[in-house]
N, C-alpha and C positions, 0 to 999 in steps of 0.2 A: 504494500500500500504506500505508494510514493507520497511524501509530505513536502509541499513546496511553500516556502514563505515568499510573498510578494511585498517588496518594501521599497521605500523611497525616503529621501532625507527630509522632504517637505511636502506639504499638501499642494494640490492643484496640478500635478504632473501627469495624472491619469493612472495612478497605481490601482485604484479600484476598477477602472475601465479594463485594465489588463487582466486582473483577476476574474472579472465577469466574462470577458471575452474567452478566456481559457475554459471557464465553467460551461459556457455555451457550446464551445467546440467539443468538450467532453460529452455533453448531453447529446449533441448531434451524432456522435459516434456510439451512442448507447452505453456509455461508460457511467458508472455510478460515482458521482462527484459530491464531496462535502466542502462547503465554503465556511470557513471559520472566520467570523467577522470580529477581529480584535480592535478595530478602530472605534474609539468612542463616538465618532461622528455617525457611525452605522450606515454609511451610504450604500454599501453592498446589501445590507439587510433591507433597506428601503426599496431598492430596485428589484431584489428577488422576491419581496413581498410574501414571506412565508405566512401560512395560516396557522392559527392555534399555537402561538408562541407562549409556552408555559414557563420556560426558563431561558435565560440568556447565557452568554459566555461568562458574564460576571458571576452567575450562580455556580457554574462549573469550576471556576477558578478560585473559589473561596477556599481559604486554608483550613477552615473548621470542619464543616460537614458538606463537602462539595456534592453537587448533583451529578450523577453519572451522565457522561456525554450522550449516551444512547437515549436517555430520558429527555434531553434538552434539544435534540435535533428536530427540526420541523421541515416538512416538505415545502419547497419553494413554490411560488406562483408560476414558475417555469415548468413544473411537472415533477413527477417522481424521481427522475434520474438525478436531480440536484436538490440536496438537502442543505439546511443552513443551521449553523450555530450562531444565533442572532447576537448582534452587538447592541450596546446601549451606552448613553453618556456616563453611567456610573463606572464604566471601565477606566475612566480617567484617573480615578483614585488608585487603581492598580498600576497604572503607567508611571505615576509619580508617588510612590508610597510615602506617607507622612513620617513614618519611622526611619526612612532612609535605608532600610535593610534590603539587600539584594533579593530577587525573587528565588523561589524554590523550584522552578521549572514545573509549575502546575500544568502548563500546556502539554508537556510531554507525558505527565502522569494521566491527564485526561484522555489524550489520544491513544494511550495504551489500551484503553477499553473499546476502541473502535476497530471493527473487523470487516464489515460489509461495505467497503468502498474501494474503488479503483484508483481514486485520486483525491487527495486532500489539499485544498488551497487555503492558505492563511493570509487574509488581508490585514497586514500589519498597520499600526498607527503611522502617520507621516512624520516619524522621528526615530531616533535610535535609543529611545528610553526603555524602560523595564519590560513592557509588553513585547516589543520587537525582539529584544534579547531573549526573552522567554520563548517566543515563537521559533527563533533560530535554533535554540537548544533542542527543539522538538522536531526539526526538519531534516530532510535529506539534502535538499538544495535550496538556494536563495536566488530569486529573480529580482534584479535591481531595475527599477523603472526611472527614467529621466526624460527630460525634454532637451532639444538642441539649443540650449541657451548658454549664456556666459558662465553660469554656475554649474553646468552639467558635469564637467571634469572633476571639480572639487567635490561635488555631491556624490558622484560615483565612487571616488576614492574613499571617502569617509564611510560609505555603505559597505564597500568591500573590506575595509579595515575592520569594521564591526563583525563581518562574517568571519574573518580570520581570527579575531579575538575570541568569539564564541566557540569556534572550532577548537582552538588551542585549549580553552579552559573547560569546556563542557560537552562537546559533541564532535568527536573526531571524524564522523562520517559526513559532516556538513561540507558541501561544496558550492561554489557559485555556479548557478546555471547559466548566467549571462546577464547582459545589460540590454534591456528593451528601450529603444529610442522612440518615444511617442510624439504624436502630433507634428510629424515632419512635413515640411512644405518644400518640395523639390525645387520650386522656383525662387526660394529665398536664399540669397547668398550667405546670410548669417547662419542659417540652418545647415547649409552644406559645409561651411567652415567649421562649425562646432561638431558636426558629425565626423569630419576628417580628423579633428583634434582628439575625439574619443577613440577613433580607430587607431590612431597613431600610438595612443597610450595603452589601449586594451584590445588589440586586434582580434584575438581569439575569443574575447568575451562579448563584443558588440554583435548582437544577433541580427542576422540578415534574413529577410528584408526588414526594414524599419516599418513602423506603423504610421501611415500618412494621416494628416488631419482631414477628417471627413465629418460633415454635419450630421450624417446618419447615426454616428455613435451617440451623440447627445440626444437625438430624437428617440432612438430605441430605448435609452435609459429612462427618458422622461415618460415613455409609454409603459415601462416596466416589462419589456420583452428582450430576449437576447438579440444581439446584433445579427445572429444567424437567421432570424425570422423577419428582419426588417426589409421591406421590398424596395430596394434602390440599388443602383450600380455601386455606389460607395460602400453600402453595407456588404454587398457580395465581395467586394475587393478586400475589405477588412476581415470578413469571415474566412476567406481563403488563407489569409496570412495567419490567423489564429489556428486554423486547422493544420497549417504547416508547422507551427510552433509545437503542437501537442506531442507528436511522436518522439522527437528528440528530448523533450522535457521529461516525458515518462521514462524514456530509456536512461537518461542521465540520473534521474532521481532514484530509479529502481536499482541501478547498478552502482550508485555512488561514484559515477564516473565524472569526467570533466565536462566542460560547457559545450554549448552548441558549436558547430563548425560554421565558419563564415562561407557564404556562397558569393554570388556576384554583387557588385556595388549597385546601390540605388541610383 
């Protein structure tokens, strides 16, 4: 059961979009996918719109009498193949614990009770605080999401440093799956420059093809449906890219192997 953390250094780069795109690709291939929403903003939960949410990730991660993860999973509004461990704002207290003590890897303990899934995607908070470190300690691979901006290189470096730190201290099987460059505009000189900069620094980690900026992504999320079901050429383009991401991601996570291989340039 591959466990993949999807992370970014800051909000607004499309981290949840990538997690949802992969979940939709898994569902389209009849794979059983669990989305663990550890982001206190709970945007993945909002889009997936699970019914009958009795417990959230906050209940599962409590240190006293945690709710078993199997009791907390809810079927998403996308259908049975995608289940959700819902997020909620109360998770922010676990991201920055008042006592300052490091986490005890409750995510890893919780997921140990999960057996009937082909893929687990953890949508991490947009920071490298406690919940993200906890998620990395429970994961096989980490997928870093960034945009082609001036801060992309520094942000990717910090995220990869965090992956290395958690691997050394808590989880020797953890590997970076790669860097997804989101909202790329081929006609923007700045975007091309920043992509070249990322590739120069992390050639084997920058995943090819990049994700283009398409309005269909926001429209599908606003309608609460996977991008794979949105009827537009842009949605079909993005869906094909996510479908291409899925096999190497499953392979690298399942085998604890290295990152995606780069193909042709965009």
